[in-house]
GUPA-177644 format. One record per residue (C-alpha): y, x, z. Coordinates in steps of 0.05 Angstrom, whole numbers, m for minus. Last residue first. Layout:
# GUPA-177644
<pt y="Y" x="X" z="Z"/>
...
//
This chain:
# GUPA-177644
<pt y="104" x="326" z="m607"/>
<pt y="91" x="350" z="m536"/>
<pt y="117" x="419" z="m520"/>
<pt y="72" x="475" z="m494"/>
<pt y="71" x="511" z="m562"/>
<pt y="147" x="514" z="m556"/>
<pt y="142" x="571" z="m507"/>
<pt y="216" x="577" z="m493"/>
<pt y="277" x="614" z="m518"/>
<pt y="243" x="678" z="m542"/>
<pt y="178" x="642" z="m555"/>
<pt y="187" x="630" z="m630"/>
<pt y="205" x="703" z="m639"/>
<pt y="144" x="728" z="m603"/>
<pt y="99" x="679" z="m640"/>
<pt y="127" x="704" z="m707"/>
<pt y="114" x="776" z="m687"/>
<pt y="42" x="757" z="m670"/>
<pt y="34" x="717" z="m734"/>
<pt y="54" x="779" z="m774"/>
<pt y="7" x="823" z="m734"/>
<pt y="m49" x="774" z="m747"/>
<pt y="m33" x="778" z="m821"/>
<pt y="m35" x="853" z="m819"/>
<pt y="m101" x="853" z="m780"/>
<pt y="m133" x="807" z="m831"/>
<pt y="m107" x="845" z="m891"/>
<pt y="m133" x="912" z="m864"/>
<pt y="m198" x="881" z="m841"/>
<pt y="m214" x="852" z="m911"/>
<pt y="m264" x="797" z="m896"/>
<pt y="m206" x="747" z="m889"/>
<pt y="m189" x="713" z="m822"/>
<pt y="m118" x="694" z="m842"/>
<pt y="m136" x="654" z="m904"/>
<pt y="m69" x="638" z="m934"/>
<pt y="m46" x="579" z="m977"/>
<pt y="m39" x="519" z="m930"/>
<pt y="m29" x="560" z="m867"/>
<pt y="27" x="598" z="m900"/>
<pt y="57" x="534" z="m929"/>
<pt y="63" x="505" z="m859"/>
<pt y="95" x="570" z="m835"/>
<pt y="145" x="571" z="m893"/>
<pt y="165" x="498" z="m879"/>
<pt y="171" x="503" z="m803"/>
<pt y="208" x="569" z="m804"/>
<pt y="276" x="535" z="m813"/>
<pt y="267" x="506" z="m743"/>
<pt y="277" x="576" z="m717"/>
<pt y="350" x="572" z="m738"/>
<pt y="362" x="508" z="m698"/>
<pt y="325" x="541" z="m640"/>
<pt y="374" x="600" z="m641"/>
<pt y="434" x="555" z="m650"/>
<pt y="417" x="517" z="m586"/>
<pt y="398" x="580" z="m549"/>
<pt y="469" x="608" z="m551"/>
<pt y="458" x="653" z="m490"/>
<pt y="502" x="709" z="m516"/>
<pt y="443" x="755" z="m528"/>
<pt y="407" x="697" z="m560"/>
<pt y="460" x="691" z="m615"/>
<pt y="466" x="766" z="m625"/>
<pt y="393" x="776" z="m643"/>
<pt y="385" x="707" z="m672"/>
<pt y="413" x="726" z="m741"/>
<pt y="369" x="788" z="m746"/>
<pt y="305" x="754" z="m724"/>
<pt y="321" x="695" z="m769"/>
<pt y="326" x="739" z="m831"/>
<pt y="262" x="776" z="m813"/>
<pt y="223" x="712" z="m802"/>
<pt y="245" x="683" z="m869"/>
<pt y="224" x="746" z="m905"/>
<pt y="156" x="748" z="m870"/>
<pt y="143" x="674" z="m884"/>
<pt y="162" x="683" z="m958"/>
<pt y="116" x="743" z="m964"/>
<pt y="60" x="705" z="m931"/>
<pt y="67" x="646" z="m978"/>
<pt y="74" x="690" z="m1040"/>
<pt y="9" x="727" z="m1028"/>
<pt y="2" x="802" z="m1023"/>
<pt y="33" x="825" z="m958"/>
<pt y="4" x="894" z="m948"/>
<pt y="68" x="930" z="m966"/>
<pt y="106" x="890" z="m913"/>
<pt y="65" x="924" z="m859"/>
<pt y="57" x="882" z="m796"/>
<pt y="68" x="912" z="m728"/>
<pt y="20" x="937" z="m673"/>
<pt y="m39" x="916" z="m716"/>
<pt y="m79" x="853" z="m702"/>
<pt y="m55" x="809" z="m646"/>
<pt y="m122" x="787" z="m618"/>
<pt y="m175" x="742" z="m650"/>
<pt y="m186" x="682" z="m603"/>
<pt y="m118" x="680" z="m568"/>
<pt y="m84" x="699" z="m633"/>
<pt y="m114" x="641" z="m672"/>
<pt y="m101" x="590" z="m617"/>
<pt y="m29" x="612" z="m608"/>
<pt y="m16" x="608" z="m683"/>
<pt y="m45" x="538" z="m685"/>
<pt y="0" x="518" z="m627"/>
<pt y="58" x="546" z="m666"/>
<pt y="38" x="504" z="m726"/>
<pt y="39" x="441" z="m684"/>
<pt y="106" x="458" z="m653"/>
<pt y="136" x="475" z="m721"/>
<pt y="111" x="409" z="m751"/>
<pt y="138" x="368" z="m693"/>
<pt y="206" x="403" z="m693"/>
<pt y="224" x="397" z="m767"/>
<pt y="257" x="329" z="m760"/>
<pt y="301" x="356" z="m704"/>
<pt y="306" x="316" z="m640"/>
<pt y="259" x="364" z="m604"/>
<pt y="310" x="419" z="m615"/>
<pt y="362" x="382" z="m574"/>
<pt y="317" x="381" z="m512"/>
<pt y="299" x="454" z="m525"/>
<pt y="372" x="473" z="m524"/>
<pt y="385" x="434" z="m460"/>
<pt y="326" x="467" z="m426"/>
<pt y="347" x="536" z="m450"/>
<pt y="418" x="526" z="m425"/>
<pt y="390" x="503" z="m359"/>
<pt y="349" x="566" z="m350"/>
<pt y="409" x="609" z="m366"/>
<pt y="448" x="572" z="m312"/>
<pt y="391" x="579" z="m263"/>
<pt y="391" x="655" z="m274"/>
<pt y="328" x="691" z="m254"/>
<pt y="305" x="693" z="m326"/>
<pt y="255" x="644" z="m355"/>
<pt y="206" x="653" z="m412"/>
<pt y="145" x="614" z="m393"/>
<pt y="187" x="570" z="m347"/>
<pt y="223" x="545" z="m410"/>
<pt y="159" x="512" z="m437"/>
<pt y="143" x="484" z="m368"/>
<pt y="211" x="450" z="m362"/>
<pt y="205" x="421" z="m432"/>
<pt y="134" x="397" z="m416"/>
<pt y="162" x="361" z="m355"/>
<pt y="205" x="316" z="m399"/>
<pt y="277" x="311" z="m377"/>
<pt y="290" x="243" z="m345"/>
<pt y="350" x="270" z="m304"/>
<pt y="311" x="259" z="m240"/>
<pt y="253" x="298" z="m271"/>
<pt y="303" x="354" z="m286"/>
<pt y="321" x="362" z="m213"/>
<pt y="248" x="357" z="m192"/>
<pt y="233" x="416" z="m238"/>
<pt y="293" x="454" z="m211"/>
<pt y="264" x="446" z="m142"/>
<pt y="204" x="486" z="m168"/>
<pt y="254" x="538" z="m191"/>
<pt y="279" x="547" z="m120"/>
<pt y="209" x="550" z="m89"/>
<pt y="185" x="600" z="m141"/>
<pt y="246" x="644" z="m130"/>
<pt y="235" x="638" z="m54"/>
<pt y="163" x="662" z="m57"/>
<pt y="182" x="717" z="m106"/>
<pt y="236" x="743" z="m59"/>
<pt y="201" x="733" z="8"/>
<pt y="139" x="774" z="m6"/>
<pt y="170" x="838" z="m34"/>
<pt y="227" x="827" z="15"/>
<pt y="179" x="838" z="73"/>
<pt y="164" x="782" z="123"/>
<pt y="182" x="798" z="196"/>
<pt y="258" x="797" z="184"/>
<pt y="287" x="857" z="220"/>
<pt y="361" x="844" z="214"/>
<pt y="388" x="798" z="161"/>
<pt y="443" x="824" z="115"/>
<pt y="392" x="860" z="70"/>
<pt y="357" x="794" z="57"/>
<pt y="422" x="764" z="30"/>
<pt y="431" x="821" z="m19"/>
<pt y="358" x="815" z="m43"/>
<pt y="365" x="740" z="m50"/>
<pt y="429" x="751" z="m90"/>
<pt y="395" x="801" z="m137"/>
<pt y="337" x="754" z="m150"/>
<pt y="384" x="695" z="m159"/>
<pt y="422" x="728" z="m217"/>
<pt y="487" x="690" z="m224"/>
<pt y="524" x="664" z="m284"/>
<pt y="563" x="606" z="m254"/>
<pt y="574" x="549" z="m304"/>
<pt y="600" x="500" z="m252"/>
<pt y="546" x="449" z="m265"/>
<pt y="491" x="501" z="m264"/>
<pt y="509" x="542" z="m203"/>
<pt y="534" x="485" z="m160"/>
<pt y="476" x="440" z="m179"/>
<pt y="425" x="494" z="m164"/>
<pt y="453" x="506" z="m94"/>
<pt y="455" x="431" z="m80"/>
<pt y="382" x="424" z="m102"/>
<pt y="365" x="483" z="m56"/>
<pt y="401" x="453" z="4"/>
<pt y="363" x="387" z="m6"/>
<pt y="297" x="424" z="m7"/>
<pt y="317" x="467" z="53"/>
<pt y="331" x="406" z="96"/>
<pt y="325" x="449" z="160"/>
<pt y="269" x="406" z="189"/>
<pt y="230" x="402" z="123"/>
<pt y="164" x="370" z="139"/>
<pt y="136" x="325" z="84"/>
<pt y="88" x="377" z="60"/>
<pt y="109" x="445" z="88"/>
<pt y="180" x="471" z="84"/>
<pt y="185" x="547" z="92"/>
<pt y="181" x="577" z="162"/>
<pt y="153" x="647" z="154"/>
<pt y="208" x="686" z="188"/>
<pt y="236" x="711" z="121"/>
<pt y="228" x="642" z="90"/>
<pt y="274" x="616" z="144"/>
<pt y="325" x="671" z="137"/>
<pt y="325" x="674" z="61"/>
<pt y="335" x="599" z="55"/>
<pt y="389" x="595" z="109"/>
<pt y="428" x="654" z="81"/>
<pt y="421" x="627" z="10"/>
<pt y="450" x="560" z="31"/>
<pt y="511" x="590" z="65"/>
<pt y="523" x="640" z="9"/>
<pt y="522" x="587" z="m45"/>
<pt y="571" x="543" z="m7"/>
<pt y="615" x="602" z="9"/>
<pt y="619" x="622" z="m64"/>
<pt y="630" x="550" z="m86"/>
<pt y="688" x="542" z="m37"/>
<pt y="721" x="605" z="m65"/>
<pt y="708" x="582" z="m137"/>
<pt y="745" x="517" z="m121"/>
<pt y="728" x="443" z="m122"/>
<pt y="661" x="445" z="m86"/>
<pt y="614" x="393" z="m117"/>
<pt y="616" x="317" z="m111"/>
<pt y="557" x="278" z="m84"/>
<pt y="506" x="250" z="m134"/>
<pt y="446" x="266" z="m90"/>
<pt y="470" x="284" z="m20"/>
<pt y="515" x="333" z="18"/>
<pt y="543" x="367" z="m44"/>
<pt y="585" x="396" z="m13"/>
<pt y="581" x="432" z="54"/>
<pt y="624" x="488" z="26"/>
<pt y="677" x="435" z="13"/>
<pt y="703" x="427" z="83"/>
<pt y="715" x="500" z="102"/>
<pt y="731" x="514" z="29"/>
<pt y="793" x="469" z="33"/>
<pt y="822" x="514" z="88"/>
<pt y="808" x="577" z="48"/>
<pt y="842" x="548" z="m13"/>
<pt y="902" x="525" z="29"/>
<pt y="910" x="595" z="59"/>
<pt y="909" x="591" z="135"/>
<pt y="972" x="567" z="171"/>
<pt y="936" x="546" z="235"/>
<pt y="950" x="472" z="221"/>
<pt y="919" x="482" z="152"/>
<pt y="858" x="512" z="185"/>
<pt y="855" x="453" z="234"/>
<pt y="852" x="402" z="178"/>
<pt y="800" x="439" z="137"/>
<pt y="757" x="454" z="198"/>
<pt y="763" x="381" z="216"/>
<pt y="733" x="362" z="149"/>
<pt y="679" x="415" z="155"/>
<pt y="645" x="380" z="212"/>
<pt y="669" x="307" z="215"/>
<pt y="599" x="278" z="214"/>
<pt y="587" x="305" z="284"/>
<pt y="638" x="259" z="315"/>
<pt y="645" x="276" z="390"/>
<pt y="627" x="350" z="384"/>
<pt y="666" x="351" z="319"/>
<pt y="730" x="325" z="352"/>
<pt y="722" x="369" z="414"/>
<pt y="720" x="431" z="370"/>
<pt y="664" x="482" z="375"/>
<pt y="632" x="463" z="309"/>
<pt y="701" x="475" z="279"/>
<pt y="687" x="550" z="274"/>
<pt y="629" x="542" z="225"/>
<pt y="662" x="564" z="160"/>
<pt y="714" x="610" z="192"/>
<pt y="681" x="676" z="172"/>
<pt y="658" x="647" z="105"/>
<pt y="729" x="624" z="89"/>
<pt y="756" x="694" z="105"/>
<pt y="703" x="728" z="62"/>
<pt y="718" x="681" z="4"/>
<pt y="792" x="696" z="12"/>
<pt y="779" x="770" z="10"/>
<pt y="732" x="764" z="m50"/>
<pt y="783" x="728" z="m93"/>
<pt y="742" x="695" z="m149"/>
<pt y="715" x="723" z="m214"/>
<pt y="644" x="696" z="m208"/>
<pt y="611" x="762" z="m188"/>
<pt y="668" x="782" z="m142"/>
<pt y="663" x="715" z="m106"/>
<pt y="588" x="725" z="m97"/>
<pt y="600" x="791" z="m60"/>
<pt y="653" x="760" z="m14"/>
<pt y="608" x="700" z="m1"/>
<pt y="552" x="748" z="20"/>
<pt y="596" x="784" z="70"/>
<pt y="624" x="719" z="100"/>
<pt y="556" x="685" z="101"/>
<pt y="527" x="743" z="141"/>
<pt y="584" x="740" z="192"/>
<pt y="578" x="664" z="195"/>
<pt y="504" x="669" z="210"/>
<pt y="513" x="718" z="267"/>
<pt y="565" x="672" z="297"/>
<pt y="516" x="614" z="291"/>
<pt y="469" x="655" z="334"/>
<pt y="407" x="695" z="317"/>
<pt y="355" x="688" z="263"/>
<pt y="292" x="688" z="307"/>
<pt y="316" x="633" z="354"/>
<pt y="352" x="594" z="301"/>
<pt y="426" x="578" z="299"/>
<pt y="434" x="592" z="374"/>
<pt y="503" x="577" z="401"/>
<pt y="529" x="630" z="450"/>
<pt y="558" x="673" z="394"/>
<pt y="593" x="611" z="369"/>
<pt y="641" x="620" z="428"/>
<pt y="669" x="680" z="392"/>
<pt y="689" x="637" z="332"/>
<pt y="735" x="592" z="371"/>
<pt y="793" x="642" z="368"/>
<pt y="791" x="639" z="292"/>
<pt y="798" x="564" z="292"/>
<pt y="862" x="567" z="331"/>
<pt y="871" x="532" z="398"/>
<pt y="924" x="480" z="415"/>
<pt y="903" x="440" z="355"/>
<pt y="838" x="419" z="389"/>
<pt y="875" x="385" z="446"/>
<pt y="917" x="343" z="398"/>
<pt y="857" x="320" z="359"/>
<pt y="814" x="306" z="420"/>
<pt y="869" x="265" z="451"/>
<pt y="881" x="226" z="387"/>
<pt y="807" x="212" z="380"/>
<pt y="803" x="188" z="452"/>
<pt y="862" x="141" z="439"/>
<pt y="823" x="114" z="380"/>
<pt y="766" x="95" z="426"/>
<pt y="814" x="71" z="480"/>
<pt y="846" x="22" z="430"/>
<pt y="782" x="m3" z="397"/>
<pt y="761" x="m45" z="457"/>
<pt y="828" x="m79" z="467"/>
<pt y="831" x="m96" z="393"/>
<pt y="761" x="m124" z="397"/>
<pt y="782" x="m170" z="454"/>
<pt y="844" x="m191" z="416"/>
<pt y="801" x="m210" z="356"/>
<pt y="755" x="m252" z="399"/>
<pt y="815" x="m286" z="431"/>
<pt y="845" x="m299" z="362"/>
<pt y="779" x="m332" z="340"/>
<pt y="789" x="m389" z="390"/>
<pt y="733" x="m439" z="382"/>
<pt y="688" x="m380" z="364"/>
<pt y="634" x="m383" z="311"/>
<pt y="585" x="m331" z="335"/>
<pt y="550" x="m269" z="309"/>
<pt y="615" x="m230" z="296"/>
<pt y="627" x="m181" z="240"/>
<pt y="687" x="m136" z="255"/>
<pt y="742" x="m118" z="207"/>
<pt y="795" x="m64" z="221"/>
<pt y="868" x="m55" z="205"/>
<pt y="920" x="0" z="216"/>
<pt y="915" x="19" z="141"/>
<pt y="879" x="80" z="113"/>
<pt y="911" x="111" z="51"/>
<pt y="876" x="99" z="m16"/>
<pt y="942" x="93" z="m54"/>
<pt y="933" x="17" z="m63"/>
<pt y="925" x="10" z="12"/>
<pt y="862" x="22" z="52"/>
<pt y="819" x="m21" z="98"/>
<pt y="766" x="m6" z="150"/>
<pt y="699" x="m35" z="169"/>
<pt y="678" x="m38" z="242"/>
<pt y="610" x="m21" z="272"/>
<pt y="642" x="m7" z="339"/>
<pt y="619" x="63" z="359"/>
<pt y="598" x="94" z="293"/>
<pt y="643" x="56" z="246"/>
<pt y="708" x="52" z="285"/>
<pt y="706" x="124" z="311"/>
<pt y="682" x="151" z="245"/>
<pt y="738" x="115" z="207"/>
<pt y="791" x="140" z="255"/>
<pt y="765" x="211" z="248"/>
<pt y="762" x="203" z="173"/>
<pt y="835" x="183" z="171"/>
<pt y="860" x="247" z="204"/>
<pt y="898" x="228" z="267"/>
<pt y="971" x="212" z="255"/>
<pt y="948" x="141" z="239"/>
<pt y="939" x="127" z="314"/>
<pt y="1014" x="112" z="320"/>
<pt y="1002" x="52" z="274"/>
<pt y="973" x="15" z="334"/>
<pt y="910" x="m24" z="318"/>
<pt y="898" x="m89" z="281"/>
<pt y="843" x="m142" z="277"/>
<pt y="803" x="m177" z="223"/>
<pt y="746" x="m225" z="236"/>
<pt y="683" x="m236" z="196"/>
<pt y="633" x="m290" z="218"/>
<pt y="559" x="m277" z="204"/>
<pt y="506" x="m327" z="228"/>
<pt y="442" x="m289" z="247"/>
<pt y="477" x="m223" z="263"/>
<pt y="458" x="m151" z="278"/>
<pt y="415" x="m135" z="217"/>
<pt y="472" x="m153" z="171"/>
<pt y="514" x="m105" z="213"/>
<pt y="466" x="m49" z="196"/>
<pt y="460" x="m65" z="122"/>
<pt y="536" x="m66" z="115"/>
<pt y="541" x="0" z="153"/>
<pt y="492" x="31" z="105"/>
<pt y="530" x="2" z="46"/>
<pt y="598" x="27" z="69"/>
<pt y="648" x="m26" z="46"/>
<pt y="719" x="0" z="42"/>
<pt y="763" x="m62" z="42"/>
<pt y="823" x="m60" z="m3"/>
<pt y="889" x="m90" z="20"/>
<pt y="935" x="m147" z="3"/>
<pt y="918" x="m178" z="71"/>
<pt y="891" x="m242" z="40"/>
<pt y="853" x="m201" z="m11"/>
<pt y="821" x="m160" z="44"/>
<pt y="801" x="m224" z="80"/>
<pt y="767" x="m251" z="18"/>
<pt y="732" x="m186" z="4"/>
<pt y="705" x="m181" z="74"/>
<pt y="682" x="m254" z="72"/>
<pt y="645" x="m242" z="7"/>
<pt y="610" x="m179" z="32"/>
<pt y="590" x="m215" z="96"/>
<pt y="561" x="m275" z="59"/>
<pt y="524" x="m229" z="10"/>
<pt y="492" x="m192" z="68"/>
<pt y="473" x="m257" z="101"/>
<pt y="440" x="m280" z="36"/>
<pt y="403" x="m214" z="28"/>
<pt y="375" x="m217" z="99"/>
<pt y="351" x="m289" z="89"/>
<pt y="341" x="m325" z="155"/>
<pt y="411" x="m355" z="159"/>
<pt y="408" x="m385" z="229"/>
<pt y="448" x="m444" z="255"/>
<pt y="385" x="m473" z="286"/>
<pt y="384" x="m544" z="261"/>
<pt y="415" x="m537" z="192"/>
<pt y="401" x="m464" z="177"/>
<pt y="334" x="m461" z="213"/>
<pt y="313" x="m526" z="180"/>
<pt y="333" x="m500" z="111"/>
<pt y="293" x="m435" z="118"/>
<pt y="230" x="m469" z="143"/>
<pt y="228" x="m530" z="98"/>
<pt y="178" x="m501" z="48"/>
<pt y="135" x="m474" z="105"/>
<pt y="128" x="m544" z="134"/>
<pt y="157" x="m588" z="188"/>
<pt y="182" x="m532" z="232"/>
<pt y="195" x="m558" z="302"/>
<pt y="260" x="m528" z="328"/>
<pt y="268" x="m508" z="401"/>
<pt y="331" x="m520" z="440"/>
<pt y="401" x="m534" z="414"/>
<pt y="423" x="m476" z="370"/>
<pt y="493" x="m446" z="371"/>
<pt y="485" x="m393" z="425"/>
<pt y="419" x="m355" z="412"/>
<pt y="414" x="m382" z="342"/>
<pt y="350" x="m419" z="327"/>
<pt y="281" x="m419" z="357"/>
<pt y="214" x="m437" z="325"/>
<pt y="160" x="m486" z="344"/>
<pt y="101" x="m502" z="299"/>
<pt y="53" x="m471" z="349"/>
<pt y="8" x="m412" z="361"/>
<pt y="m5" x="m391" z="433"/>
<pt y="24" x="m327" z="462"/>
<pt y="m17" x="m272" z="496"/>
<pt y="14" x="m221" z="448"/>
<pt y="m14" x="m261" z="390"/>
<pt y="m63" x="m318" z="397"/>
<pt y="m107" x="m352" z="345"/>
<pt y="m128" x="m419" z="315"/>
<pt y="m87" x="m417" z="251"/>
<pt y="m41" x="m478" z="248"/>
<pt y="m47" x="m530" z="194"/>
<pt y="15" x="m557" z="161"/>
<pt y="6" x="m517" z="98"/>
<pt y="m25" x="m453" z="122"/>
<pt y="4" x="m435" z="190"/>
<pt y="21" x="m377" z="235"/>
<pt y="82" x="m389" z="279"/>
<pt y="103" x="m341" z="333"/>
<pt y="140" x="m338" z="399"/>
<pt y="175" x="m292" z="448"/>
<pt y="154" x="m221" z="429"/>
<pt y="185" x="m164" z="469"/>
<pt y="213" x="m109" z="423"/>
<pt y="180" x="m54" z="380"/>
<pt y="112" x="m79" z="401"/>
<pt y="61" x="m66" z="456"/>
<pt y="17" x="m113" z="495"/>
<pt y="m4" x="m88" z="564"/>
<pt y="24" x="m149" z="597"/>
<pt y="57" x="m149" z="666"/>
<pt y="127" x="m158" z="637"/>
<pt y="144" x="m119" z="575"/>
<pt y="114" x="m61" z="537"/>
<pt y="148" x="m17" z="485"/>
<pt y="129" x="15" z="419"/>
<pt y="161" x="79" z="394"/>
<pt y="166" x="99" z="321"/>
<pt y="146" x="31" z="294"/>
<pt y="125" x="33" z="221"/>
<pt y="83" x="m32" z="222"/>
<pt y="8" x="m20" z="216"/>
<pt y="m13" x="m58" z="278"/>
<pt y="28" x="m118" z="257"/>
<pt y="m5" x="m121" z="189"/>
<pt y="m75" x="m112" z="217"/>
<pt y="m67" x="m168" z="267"/>
<pt y="m35" x="m212" z="214"/>
<pt y="m93" x="m205" z="166"/>
<pt y="m143" x="m215" z="222"/>
<pt y="m111" x="m282" z="240"/>
<pt y="m107" x="m302" z="167"/>
<pt y="m181" x="m300" z="151"/>
<pt y="m205" x="m366" z="181"/>
<pt y="m148" x="m406" z="149"/>
<pt y="m166" x="m374" z="82"/>
<pt y="m234" x="m409" z="84"/>
<pt y="m289" x="m361" z="68"/>
<pt y="m322" x="m356" z="m1"/>
<pt y="m395" x="m371" z="m7"/>
<pt y="m438" x="m311" z="m21"/>
<pt y="m492" x="m317" z="m75"/>
<pt y="m548" x="m267" z="m65"/>
<pt y="m583" x="m210" z="m98"/>
<pt y="m624" x="m154" z="m67"/>
<pt y="m655" x="m102" z="m112"/>
<pt y="m719" x="m62" z="m110"/>
<pt y="m726" x="m9" z="m163"/>
<pt y="m768" x="3" z="m225"/>
<pt y="m759" x="65" z="m268"/>
<pt y="m703" x="115" z="m280"/>
<pt y="m674" x="78" z="m340"/>
<pt y="m676" x="15" z="m298"/>
<pt y="m725" x="m44" z="m291"/>
<pt y="m712" x="m92" z="m233"/>
<pt y="m754" x="m115" z="m175"/>
<pt y="m727" x="m172" z="m132"/>
<pt y="m725" x="m173" z="m56"/>
<pt y="m738" x="m238" z="m19"/>
<pt y="m812" x="m221" z="m8"/>
<pt y="m792" x="m158" z="32"/>
<pt y="m757" x="m202" z="83"/>
<pt y="m682" x="m213" z="88"/>
<pt y="m624" x="m189" z="131"/>
<pt y="m599" x="m142" z="76"/>
<pt y="m603" x="m83" z="123"/>
<pt y="m672" x="m109" z="143"/>
<pt y="m695" x="m108" z="70"/>
<pt y="m670" x="m36" z="61"/>
<pt y="m708" x="m15" z="124"/>
<pt y="m771" x="m48" z="98"/>
<pt y="m765" x="m10" z="32"/>
<pt y="m755" x="57" z="69"/>
<pt y="m814" x="41" z="115"/>
<pt y="m858" x="28" z="54"/>
<pt y="m846" x="97" z="25"/>
<pt y="m811" x="96" z="m43"/>
<pt y="m851" x="84" z="m107"/>
<pt y="m817" x="16" z="m117"/>
<pt y="m753" x="56" z="m118"/>
<pt y="m702" x="44" z="m63"/>
<pt y="m649" x="m11" z="m62"/>
<pt y="m594" x="m33" z="m109"/>
<pt y="m548" x="m86" z="m79"/>
<pt y="m522" x="m147" z="m116"/>
<pt y="m470" x="m196" z="m91"/>
<pt y="m448" x="m258" z="m129"/>
<pt y="m383" x="m289" z="m108"/>
<pt y="m356" x="m356" z="m85"/>
<pt y="m280" x="m361" z="m92"/>
<pt y="m240" x="m351" z="m28"/>
<pt y="m210" x="m413" z="3"/>
<pt y="m141" x="m443" z="14"/>
<pt y="m109" x="m407" z="m45"/>
<pt y="m37" x="m390" z="m29"/>
<pt y="14" x="m433" z="m66"/>
<pt y="77" x="m402" z="m37"/>
<pt y="77" x="m344" z="11"/>
<pt y="129" x="m346" z="66"/>
<pt y="141" x="m284" z="109"/>
<pt y="180" x="m279" z="174"/>
<pt y="208" x="m226" z="221"/>
<pt y="251" x="m254" z="276"/>
<pt y="306" x="m243" z="327"/>
<pt y="355" x="m196" z="292"/>
<pt y="341" x="m232" z="226"/>
<pt y="289" x="m219" z="172"/>
<pt y="258" x="m262" z="118"/>
<pt y="206" x="m245" z="64"/>
<pt y="192" x="m293" z="6"/>
<pt y="128" x="m283" z="m34"/>
<pt y="121" x="m325" z="m97"/>
<pt y="53" x="m351" z="m118"/>
<pt y="m16" x="m337" z="m91"/>
<pt y="m85" x="m312" z="m109"/>
<pt y="m136" x="m294" z="m54"/>
<pt y="m186" x="m240" z="m73"/>
<pt y="m192" x="m213" z="m2"/>
<pt y="m165" x="m146" z="m26"/>
<pt y="m105" x="m183" z="m56"/>
<pt y="m93" x="m219" z="9"/>
<pt y="m94" x="m152" z="45"/>
<pt y="m41" x="m124" z="0"/>
<pt y="2" x="m186" z="7"/>
<pt y="1" x="m181" z="83"/>
<pt y="12" x="m106" z="85"/>
<pt y="70" x="m107" z="36"/>
<pt y="106" x="m164" z="70"/>
<pt y="101" x="m132" z="139"/>
<pt y="123" x="m64" z="112"/>
<pt y="183" x="m95" z="77"/>
<pt y="205" x="m132" z="139"/>
<pt y="196" x="m71" z="185"/>
<pt y="236" x="m27" z="137"/>
<pt y="289" x="m82" z="132"/>
<pt y="299" x="m85" z="207"/>
<pt y="297" x="m11" z="224"/>
<pt y="372" x="1" z="226"/>
<pt y="383" x="m65" z="262"/>
<pt y="335" x="m50" z="320"/>
<pt y="304" x="m119" z="336"/>
<pt y="337" x="m168" z="384"/>
<pt y="283" x="m201" z="427"/>
<pt y="227" x="m228" z="386"/>
<pt y="202" x="m285" z="343"/>
<pt y="145" x="m272" z="294"/>
<pt y="143" x="m321" z="236"/>
<pt y="85" x="m329" z="188"/>
<pt y="83" x="m385" z="138"/>
<pt y="34" x="m399" z="81"/>
<pt y="42" x="m452" z="28"/>
<pt y="m21" x="m488" z="5"/>
<pt y="m69" x="m484" z="m53"/>
<pt y="m133" x="m519" z="m75"/>
<pt y="m176" x="m487" z="m129"/>
//
């Protein structure tokens, strides 16, 4: 079948840079998905995205659908005549055109026809209409007198198959082969000769690099080259790199300087000021200290680059001066004195103010500190000051500095260094893979802060629902679990939830409802945590059957079961345990305990002896949480249990023997399930 290259380009005013790639991916996905539904095969798909255009090229797209045979089953030949006539009308034929076919249920009318495939050129307009309508645009805008809506005003478009244009209009614009290049470096409109020449023509004639990834690589390379020339290291934030890539069509990197006097401000404040307001990258020396340098990505090739640099230096100076002013002003007031103002800041309408929250966190952190062997007084102090920096000018201007500025200002106030560090670190981890708090004091505050939020919101009946999680409780829970597990903190969550609940006043939901609901929510997050670590879900489910309220204990069991599955004896023991479970579920557990005197056969005596030895050896091992050794010992039961099933008839006619053997299997099942229900494991 004939093929041709497809091109769609939508030219607009400058698109939002943070949304650019999401729009591009959605456009590509929708177009290719629809082509698949239409049965149109094609070759490589190449998406393009710049500030002023979204484009897709599809190589070797079939120019026509294949013919297809359609068959529709109608009513029975015994059906009323009107029903048959109605079916014929729906098929746009007469009764004589219907066939009669034999089926298992009798004879039925059937309509069959050969449908000629449509030309692809005739289908593309609808494909693009659907794709544009389904783009993830939070807020559409109108322009001029038109009632058309899009994320930004549309200026032109190209929709072609090969060199043939699709006969359609978009946003009241006519289709053509004309594109536009760089806003400043291009000379007039550019006539695109073919889809295959699109990217090269825009580069050569329009001074536009249409590939997002290519522009991103160009920027990264230029940054590295300039850093090397300055004997510095450029810190490339990937989100910032994506954003500036979405702001330029022909990237040119320029490096400027700022006054070293600004370096007395905490580095992160300078970085936030440069990154958030100016989209600048920063540099550090070989010790990791920030240098008085910045890099900006320009969208033009200037005849005098120094003038552009000087202009950026003039712009950044007042920004950094503001940071210095905020910093110096904030230091005139202690953190502790800022706490009272938090009493006017609502944390959540039903849960009180931020000051109320800090008081609860302080008390709970003190309790947790005692449980993990930390200084409870320091933990209480850190909890009490944990949100004080929210009232500082620096954090009000740069919200991402919360915690960090608390750390800096606490040191300035003469607070204990561990307390000061905890003000920053209790927010850790902020995202997947982020570092954990570095002291037990910070960990205590971090756990208390998260538990307070969880208990409060569940207590007022506002748990996360579906995709809605306005307080990021899922992320907070994963952070809570990581701190407890990775720092080996032996904590009973049920007890902590009860303590946190007691610190809240008049929660509408009772503790009896909140506690189990929250425990289930937290341990469900643990399932997602293990899935990210590629731990099989059946391991998680096996441990859930015998879990305590300690995440650390749960993790030890998971790790032990994971190691157990690597043993040669594991598959046989799992299979036999499933057999034991099936027998007991159908026949009960027999006597309350087995009687050794009734064990007659060698296989059952051997199994009973092996079980007794392992029960004694595992008693202390499991008490100390050494589940790895316990499962290693249980693996020794695989042989005796296999021999037991080979030689022994459990369901004998002698009720005494039968009940005794069932009791033996019941004790064995109990022992096998003390770490996890291994019958749930795949083998």
